[in-house]
C-alpha positions in Angstrom: 0.3 0.2 -0.1 1.3 3.4 -0.7 2.4 5.9 1.4 -0.1 8.4 0.6 -2.9 6.0 0.8 -1.8 4.9 4.3 -1.5 8.3 5.5 -5.2 9.0 4.1 -6.7 6.0 6.2 -4.9 6.8 9.3 -6.2 10.7 9.0 -10.0 9.1 8.0 -10.1 7.8 11.8 -10.5 11.4 13.0 -13.6 12.0 11.1 -15.9 9.7 13.5 -14.1 11.3 16.6 -15.2 14.8 15.1 -18.6 14.1 14.0 -19.5 12.5 17.3 -17.7 15.5 19.1 -19.6 17.7 17.0 -23.3 15.8 17.6 -22.6 15.8 21.3 -21.9 19.3 21.8 -24.7 20.3 19.9 -26.7 17.6 21.3 -26.7 18.6 25.0 -25.3 22.3 24.6 -28.5 23.4 26.5 -28.8 20.9 29.3 -28.1 21.2 32.5 -24.9 20.5 34.0 -25.9 17.4 35.9 -26.6 15.8 32.5 -23.4 16.8 30.9 -21.6 15.8 33.6 -23.7 12.5 33.9 -23.3 11.8 30.5 -19.5 12.5 30.7 -19.0 9.8 33.7 -21.1 7.2 31.8 -18.8 7.6 28.8 -15.6 7.8 31.1 -16.9 4.7 32.4 -17.4 2.8 29.3 -13.8 3.9 28.3 -12.6 2.4 32.0 -14.2 -1.0 31.0 -12.4 -1.4 27.9 -9.5 -0.6 29.5 -9.4 -2.5 32.2 -10.4 -5.7 29.9 -7.7 -5.4 28.0 -5.0 -4.6 30.2 -5.9 -7.5 32.5 -5.5 -11.0 30.9 -7.5 -12.4 33.8 -10.5 -10.5 32.5 -10.9 -13.0 29.7 -10.7 -16.1 31.6 -14.6 -16.4 32.2 -17.6 -15.7 30.5 -18.8 -11.9 31.0 -22.5 -11.3 31.5 -23.8 -9.1 29.2 -24.8 -6.2 31.5 -21.2 -6.3 33.3 -20.1 -3.1 31.3 -23.2 -1.5 31.8 -23.1 -1.7 35.5 -19.5 -0.7 36.0 -20.4 2.3 33.7 -23.5 3.0 35.4 -22.3 2.9 38.8 -19.1 5.2 37.8 -21.9 7.3 36.4 -24.0 7.2 39.3 -21.4 8.0 41.5 -20.5 11.4 39.7 -24.4 12.3 39.6 -24.3 11.7 43.5 -21.3 13.9 44.3 -22.5 16.6 42.0 -26.1 16.4 43.7 -25.0 16.5 47.1 -22.4 19.1 46.6 -24.9 21.5 45.8 
């Protein structure tokens, strides 16, 4: 594969990132701060789940429930929601 094609393909990975960030910004820009922080915590929980599962080889030893990732991300989001709510 030519170098120019490889660079173009690598640069194309940025398109979904910018598109997602733009849609996310316009979708929640007029929302309350607690909604914005809850969404941010939910996404951080999902990213944390993926990171842990890929770093720890033991995480792949047993089959995992379909709801395990949602439970971890939801718990992280709930923790942040409560922290923001109780701060006020």
